[in-house]
N, C-alpha and C positions, 0 to 999 in steps of 0.2 A: 566146293565149287565157289568161284569168286563172283562177286556181283558185277553186273553189266556196267560198263562205263557209260555215263549219261552225257548229254550235251553240256550240262552244267559242269561236269568234271572236265570236259574239254576246254570250256571257257577258262577254267582255273589254270590251265597249262599255258595260256597266252600271257606273256610278260609285256607290260608297258615300259617303253624306254623313252623318257622325255628328251626332247631336243636332239633327236637323231633322225636323219643324217644332218639336219641343220636346226637351228633354233626355231621353236614354234611347232615343230612336228612331233607328234606322239606316235612313235614307231610301235607296231604290234609284232613282237618277237615270237616266232613259232619254235624256237630252239627247245624250250622246255617240253613242248608237245612231242618233238622228235625224240627226246630222251626217255619218254614214257611209252614203252612198246604197246601196252594195252590201250592207252588213249590214242596213240598214233594209228593203231590198227582199227580202232572204232571210228576215228575221223575218216579214214580212207573208206571204210565200209559205208558210212553215212553219205559220203560224197559220191560213191559209185552206185549205190542202190537205186536212186531215182532214174538212172539211165540203164538199168539192167535189161529192159526190154527194147532199147533203142537200136540194137544191132550195130553198135559202133564197131568199125573195123580198124580205126586208128584213134589214139588219144594224142592230141597235140598239147604239149606242155611248154609254157613260156618261161624263158630264162629269168632268173635262175632258181628262185625258190619254188617255182612251178614244177621244176624237174623233180624235186623231192616228193611231191604229191602225185605228179602225173605218172611216174613209173609204177607205183603200187596200184593206182586206179586202172591203168592199162592191164596189169596182170589180173585184177579183179574182174574186168570186163572181157578178158581173153582177146584183147586188141593189141595191135602194134603200137609202139611208142614213137612219136615224132617230136624232136626238140625244135623249137623256134628260138633263134638266137639273135643277139645283136650283130651288126655287120662285121664280117671278117673272121668269124669263129668257126664256120663250117667248111670242111675241106673240099667237097665236091660241088658240082654245078648247083647254083642256088637261084631261087626266086626271091624277090625282094618287094617290100611295100614300105613306103614312107608315110608318116603320119604326123599331124601337128601336135605339139606340146603347148603349154601355156606361153612359153617363150622359146620359139624355134621349132625344130623338127627332130624326129628320131626315125629309125628304121628297124625292121625285123626281116630276118632271112630264114628260109627253109630249103632243104635239099629238094631239087626239082623232081626227083623220083620218089619222094616220101609219100605223097598222096596223089590221087588222080580220079578220073571219072569212076563212079561206082563206090568210092570210099565214103563211109559215113563217119564223120569226125566229131568227137567230143573234145572241147577245148578246156584245159585245166590250168588254173593258176592259184596262187596262195591268196591274193587280195584283189577284190574288185573295188577300185577307188573311183576315178573319173570315167573309166570305161574305154579310154582311148587305145590302150594296148590291146585289150580284148577285141575291140572293134577292128583294129588293124590285123590281128591274127586271123579273124574270120575272113577278112578281105583276102588275105594271102592264101588261105586254104581254098576259098572259092575260085581264086584266079588259077588254081591248078585243076579245076573241074570237079572238086569234091563237094559233098554236102555237109553242112554243119548241123548236127543233131541237138546241140546245146552247149552250155557252159556250166562248169561246176567250180566253185570257189570255196576255200576254207573260210575266208572272212569277207564280209561286205561292209564297207564304210558307207552306211546309208545316207549320211548327210551330204556326200559328194555326188549322189545321184547318177552313178555310173551305169546303173541298170537302164536308165533312159536312153543311153547311146546304143543299147542292144535291143531296142524295141522290136517286138515281133519274134524274138528268140526265146527259147526256153533257157532260163537262168535259175540256177540253184546255188544257194550259199548256206553253209552250215552255221556260221556264227555271224551275228549282226551287231555292229557298233554304230552309235550315232555321232 
Protein backbone atom coordinates (compact mmCIF):
# COMPACT_ATOMS: atom_id res chain seq x y z
CA UNK A 1 0.00 0.00 0.00
CA UNK A 2 1.35 3.41 -0.91
CA UNK A 3 1.35 6.39 1.42
CA UNK A 4 -1.24 9.10 0.94
CA UNK A 5 -0.07 12.17 -0.93
CA UNK A 6 -0.03 15.13 1.47
CA UNK A 7 -0.61 18.79 0.77
CA UNK A 8 3.12 19.28 1.37
CA UNK A 9 3.80 16.74 -1.37
CA UNK A 10 1.56 18.77 -3.70
CA UNK A 11 3.43 21.97 -2.81
CA UNK A 12 6.65 20.25 -3.89
CA UNK A 13 5.20 19.63 -7.37
CA UNK A 14 4.71 23.35 -8.09
CA UNK A 15 7.68 24.83 -9.94
CA UNK A 16 8.66 28.50 -9.65
CA UNK A 17 9.65 30.10 -12.95
CA UNK A 18 11.14 33.56 -12.45
CA UNK A 19 10.51 36.37 -14.93
CA UNK A 20 7.69 34.60 -16.77
CA UNK A 21 5.71 35.77 -18.68
CA UNK A 22 7.55 39.05 -18.07
CA UNK A 23 10.34 40.36 -15.83
CA UNK A 24 9.43 40.58 -12.17
CA UNK A 25 6.74 37.87 -12.26
CA UNK A 26 7.30 34.61 -10.38
CA UNK A 27 5.15 32.12 -12.32
CA UNK A 28 3.73 29.10 -10.48
CA UNK A 29 4.06 26.25 -12.99
CA UNK A 30 1.64 23.37 -12.35
CA UNK A 31 3.09 21.14 -15.09
CA UNK A 32 5.07 18.95 -12.63
CA UNK A 33 1.83 18.35 -10.68
CA UNK A 34 0.10 17.21 -13.87
CA UNK A 35 2.99 14.78 -14.54
CA UNK A 36 2.51 13.06 -11.17
CA UNK A 37 -0.76 11.07 -11.36
CA UNK A 38 -0.91 10.42 -7.61
CA UNK A 39 -0.36 14.07 -6.68
CA UNK A 40 -2.71 15.29 -9.43
CA UNK A 41 -5.45 12.89 -8.30
CA UNK A 42 -5.01 13.99 -4.68
CA UNK A 43 -5.12 17.69 -5.62
CA UNK A 44 -8.39 17.15 -7.51
CA UNK A 45 -9.80 15.22 -4.56
CA UNK A 46 -8.86 18.01 -2.13
CA UNK A 47 -10.31 20.68 -4.44
CA UNK A 48 -13.58 18.71 -4.88
CA UNK A 49 -14.25 17.41 -1.39
CA UNK A 50 -15.27 20.74 0.22
CA UNK A 51 -18.10 20.96 -2.33
CA UNK A 52 -19.26 17.33 -2.19
CA UNK A 53 -22.51 18.34 -0.48
CA UNK A 54 -23.12 21.51 -2.52
CA UNK A 55 -25.14 19.66 -5.18
CA UNK A 56 -23.29 21.37 -8.03
CA UNK A 57 -24.88 20.61 -11.39
CA UNK A 58 -22.16 22.38 -13.39
CA UNK A 59 -18.46 23.04 -12.96
CA UNK A 60 -17.35 26.15 -14.80
CA UNK A 61 -13.65 26.17 -15.61
CA UNK A 62 -11.74 29.22 -16.76
CA UNK A 63 -9.37 29.18 -19.74
CA UNK A 64 -6.87 27.73 -19.95
CA UNK A 65 -5.19 25.99 -17.04
CA UNK A 66 -8.53 25.95 -15.26
CA UNK A 67 -9.67 23.42 -17.88
CA UNK A 68 -7.03 20.96 -16.67
CA UNK A 69 -8.47 21.05 -13.16
CA UNK A 70 -12.13 21.69 -13.91
CA UNK A 71 -12.66 18.52 -15.93
CA UNK A 72 -11.61 16.06 -13.20
CA UNK A 73 -13.38 18.16 -10.52
CA UNK A 74 -16.58 17.95 -12.59
CA UNK A 75 -16.23 14.18 -12.83
CA UNK A 76 -15.57 13.91 -9.09
CA UNK A 77 -18.75 15.90 -8.36
CA UNK A 78 -20.84 14.18 -11.07
CA UNK A 79 -21.49 17.57 -12.67
CA UNK A 80 -21.39 18.85 -16.23
CA UNK A 81 -18.31 20.79 -17.37
CA UNK A 82 -18.65 24.29 -18.82
CA UNK A 83 -15.64 26.06 -20.32
CA UNK A 84 -15.39 29.83 -20.05
CA UNK A 85 -13.11 31.19 -22.76
CA UNK A 86 -11.55 34.33 -24.11
CA UNK A 87 -13.56 35.98 -26.93
CA UNK A 88 -13.89 34.27 -30.29
CA UNK A 89 -13.09 30.70 -29.22
CA UNK A 90 -16.55 29.21 -28.67
CA UNK A 91 -18.56 28.13 -31.74
CA UNK A 92 -22.20 28.50 -30.64
CA UNK A 93 -24.25 31.45 -29.32
CA UNK A 94 -22.40 33.03 -26.43
CA UNK A 95 -22.93 35.27 -23.44
CA UNK A 96 -20.14 37.73 -22.68
CA UNK A 97 -18.88 39.80 -19.79
CA UNK A 98 -16.17 42.45 -19.91
CA UNK A 99 -14.05 43.27 -16.89
CA UNK A 100 -11.37 45.74 -15.96
CA UNK A 101 -7.69 44.88 -15.84
CA UNK A 102 -4.94 47.01 -14.34
CA UNK A 103 -4.46 48.57 -17.79
CA UNK A 104 -7.48 48.14 -20.08
CA UNK A 105 -10.21 45.51 -20.23
CA UNK A 106 -10.67 41.86 -21.07
CA UNK A 107 -13.70 39.65 -21.68
CA UNK A 108 -14.94 36.14 -21.04
CA UNK A 109 -17.52 34.16 -22.99
CA UNK A 110 -19.68 31.11 -22.27
CA UNK A 111 -22.18 29.24 -24.44
CA UNK A 112 -25.68 30.60 -23.80
CA UNK A 113 -27.11 27.11 -23.27
CA UNK A 114 -24.38 25.94 -20.86
CA UNK A 115 -26.04 27.04 -17.61
CA UNK A 116 -29.45 28.38 -16.67
CA UNK A 117 -31.97 28.81 -13.89
CA UNK A 118 -31.80 25.94 -11.42
CA UNK A 119 -28.13 25.19 -12.11
CA UNK A 120 -25.77 25.24 -9.15
CA UNK A 121 -22.30 26.18 -10.35
CA UNK A 122 -18.85 25.63 -8.88
CA UNK A 123 -16.19 27.83 -10.50
CA UNK A 124 -12.72 26.27 -10.85
CA UNK A 125 -9.41 27.83 -11.80
CA UNK A 126 -5.76 27.14 -11.20
CA UNK A 127 -4.80 30.42 -9.50
CA UNK A 128 -6.63 33.09 -7.53
CA UNK A 129 -4.55 36.26 -7.94
CA UNK A 130 -6.36 39.62 -7.99
CA UNK A 131 -9.78 37.98 -8.31
CA UNK A 132 -10.92 39.91 -11.39
CA UNK A 133 -11.28 36.90 -13.67
CA UNK A 134 -13.10 34.84 -11.04
CA UNK A 135 -15.42 37.75 -10.26
CA UNK A 136 -16.18 38.14 -13.98
CA UNK A 137 -16.86 34.40 -14.33
CA UNK A 138 -19.40 34.57 -11.49
CA UNK A 139 -21.07 37.57 -13.09
CA UNK A 140 -21.33 35.69 -16.40
CA UNK A 141 -22.79 32.59 -14.71
CA UNK A 142 -25.36 34.67 -12.81
CA UNK A 143 -26.31 36.60 -15.96
CA UNK A 144 -27.56 33.24 -17.30
CA UNK A 145 -29.76 32.73 -14.21
CA UNK A 146 -27.62 30.13 -12.44
CA UNK A 147 -26.45 30.16 -8.82
CA UNK A 148 -22.79 30.09 -7.79
CA UNK A 149 -22.14 27.63 -4.95
CA UNK A 150 -18.49 28.64 -4.63
CA UNK A 151 -15.01 28.77 -6.06
CA UNK A 152 -12.16 26.30 -5.78
CA UNK A 153 -8.57 27.07 -6.75
CA UNK A 154 -5.40 25.04 -6.72
CA UNK A 155 -3.30 28.08 -5.74
CA UNK A 156 -4.08 31.36 -4.00
CA UNK A 157 -1.58 34.22 -4.11
CA UNK A 158 -2.58 35.66 -0.74
CA UNK A 159 -0.63 38.93 -1.07
CA UNK A 160 -2.77 39.95 -4.09
CA UNK A 161 -5.95 39.78 -1.98
CA UNK A 162 -8.15 38.34 -4.73
CA UNK A 163 -10.42 36.72 -2.15
CA UNK A 164 -11.57 40.23 -1.20
CA UNK A 165 -13.20 40.66 -4.63
CA UNK A 166 -15.20 37.50 -3.98
CA UNK A 167 -16.54 38.71 -0.64
CA UNK A 168 -19.58 36.80 0.53
CA UNK A 169 -18.71 33.79 -1.63
CA UNK A 170 -17.42 30.43 -0.51
CA UNK A 171 -13.79 30.33 -1.64
CA UNK A 172 -11.49 27.34 -1.19
CA UNK A 173 -7.82 27.17 -2.19
CA UNK A 174 -5.55 24.20 -1.70
CA UNK A 175 -2.14 25.92 -1.78
CA UNK A 176 -1.32 29.38 -0.43
CA UNK A 177 1.64 31.57 -1.37
CA UNK A 178 2.45 35.03 -0.05
